N, C-alpha and C positions, 0 to 999 in steps of 0.2 A: 214782439211780433208786429210787423208793419202792415197797414192796409195799403191798397194800391195808390191812395191819394197821399201817402207819405206820412199819415198821422199814426201815432202808436196805438195799437189795439188795446182796448180795455176790457177786462172781464167783469161781469157782475160780481158783487162780493160773495155770492154763494158759489161761484164757479171758479175752480182753481186752475182751469185749463186742462186738467186731467180728465179722462173719460171715467165713467162710473166703474168700469172694469178695472182701470188702473188705480182708482181710489180704494177699491176693495182689496186689490193686491197689496197696496202699501199698508193698508190698515192690518192686513194679515201679518205682515212683517213686524209691525209694531206690537201686535198681540203676542207673536212668537217671542220677541225680545223680552217682553214682560214675563212670560212663562219661563224663559231661560234664566232670568234673574230672580226666579223664586216667587213670582206673584200669580195668583189665580184670579181669573176674570170671568165673571158670570154675564156681564153685559157691558157694552161700550157704545158710546155715541158721541158725535162731535160735528163740527162744521168746518168746511174747508175754506181757507182764505189765502190767496196767493198760492205758494207752494207748501203751506203749513196746515196742519189740522189742529184745531183748537177744541179740546175736549169739553163737552158740556158736563159729562159725568163719567166716572168709572165706577160702576156699581159692584160692591163686594170685592174691591181690590184688596186682597189680603196676603200676607206672606204664607207660604206653605213650606213644609219640610218634607224630605224624602225624595224619591226619584220621580220625575215627571216624564211621561212618554208622550211624544209628539207624533 
């Protein structure tokens, strides 16, 4: 993204350029993908940098068996 003065816009390291609503939406997709691949998540946290999320931790990420209802 460019500023009016022609310089490239820079985001602070903690700002992905996504709104908080969009970040939560994307995090929901990531959690759903983990569930579909057979993992149960009790807690998730991370930091956004650029267009990527770097997870600080995935607490109690463990394989599960049986049917998962979403």
